[in-house]
Steps between C-alpha positions, in 0.01 A plus 500: 500500500353182355307269736584194294720230649788349305669172589853417388611140548867450587598144411789446739544211743270549682277698264281785622264773383549876522168684520484870412195714565297721732372401846718191537606566860136501614453162331841348572368248754275308265757510221786379718285232666443351155878474454622423853206351681414632845816530710689737728601812305768728645459842338824700487489874433707806575400794718384704199285235331348344814273796588374514140423138416570255783149503650338451159720203417472340844119532498476346153724211601309431824166511318636236262594271791869583552661534839678835478801642681702808412856630503578870452854629450640854447467634144805577288777334301733550797296236686539236228769325700589205719360665812152538351514154341586351839207679664261373233623142540467518879146632459404215266636252755315669787182487295561126449463490125540153353603375157136498388465872576582813302674837510316791338726780374291818509699793365765610256821343381678511836211317668479241223874439509521457877174311544592259221846446648346436842255250348787325322704472820231422755464123550720468188222649292128575527260652249466872445287732290561852376253787538702783342388852594745704289535534126861380516413178681200442273689529171818330614603368839184311600546259208785254451586368844808710578523576871782675681630736764786749484835448668749771596702412189211556259140461393315165485809295584316240712185329383329196351289419196143420605208538260185641660184291512300794364531872428210747526570848361224734620518808279301701758821517703654733242273780626689517830849521349702820520619639164853390593394141568290486183805620304708216650261252343487694175877448467456122507211516253710712262784253547265222392415695186869546416551127550192360334339705225486833322120486528498481880767770525303732270174438687666594830649808331148595383375497862336157521661425836303785659185456290464122518750365752334157527564432133867601519552305822353187340719536191813547712414195711429290190843584361680429826302180544621368164861581589471337843346186348803467273758581767355461854838503678648805327782324319430622145249725328341610827814695578402749229225616737781672690517778242612811689548306823880470513532878495176542694603278789836679510323836524280371782804379690699821443199703618456275806154415360376860516432468125214257440530192282290614205670839483843334510404250227376786282844660516662162443306442179611832355863445604511158332321625187748787466791265563371266229495789255846629590654150490332391177290230665156604371316463171281808541585781745220519756634680808323828420168320442532311828593818687205690351245242615657474844476878537132485398448287810703735722804275521867605512740421216840601645705465819772696676685184601820440306579201282761393755250513789241302305753241379624445854144448625413271208798275572295330775188461283340155522527464121878487524655163417866490587684785329216563253149639510217502248354837408177544305534711188208651303575448131169663402156552651363149548836321479756467779794264534745401769869575467754331722763753605791501740424671831811708433325644191196631686645842572576557131152383399327713760712801407381467140141496618546799728640728231272785402 
């Protein structure tokens, strides 16, 4: 793995830098002090990440002059809910954070989502930073300011937009990931290739994500950063980043979140690529190519849930607007478009994508 550090500037309002490289958690205090000034930093982590990295981050922050407090919650998507959010907010209040202070999200996508939402709610909004520890959060969820929790009706249905003040992606964290968790992130990186460029897709297919993950992470972040700059509130082109997510979120819900996000999105990409081919929506058939690369990274490409089950679950997706929903369709590798369809058509579309 390369020791070089790459910085990607995201020119939103407010703007911030995403730093990718080795050893960043050990140096996070000095880097964050340069952005935030010395303040009270509340580090939020789950019960899996805290034993691995919390002491390192807290020590670095204290050495740099921060007052540090911590909040640890149970790991797992099933805890990304109102109960956990309430406990985090009560902890921030007990720790007497003020508007000049900061929340530090130390962990994967669930941690970033909940910590960012808590920061956006507490005192009507305080600063937060992202220290992603998974590949998925590094390539995708730590950038762009989307925060959310799940409701009983579906995934990510309550949240706010709040851009982080900084993001530090320490590639050393990848060494502690299980193969399953690494594969979750690989799904989002492959998704970025399908969305953005044949070159990135081919490089991932050739093994670059395992051989030089820092480079692939930086390229994925640079692409997402450009999209977020153009559409920070997810009203236009940014919605194409949901490739595979309408089906993926439906699979997660049908499985009661026993299927992880990246694995569900992998299936969702293949379903939508197959549907595009069957329905004449694509320029160049690409479902087999996408499936092949996903399988190289030990990801699933099919589901036992029926089209009817998935359509019913997708009816409560946050992307729904009235009686219609936008689905993301891969026309070719490197080009995806949105199609507005009636919610009543979802079962037919999904059925086309589920056909052998």
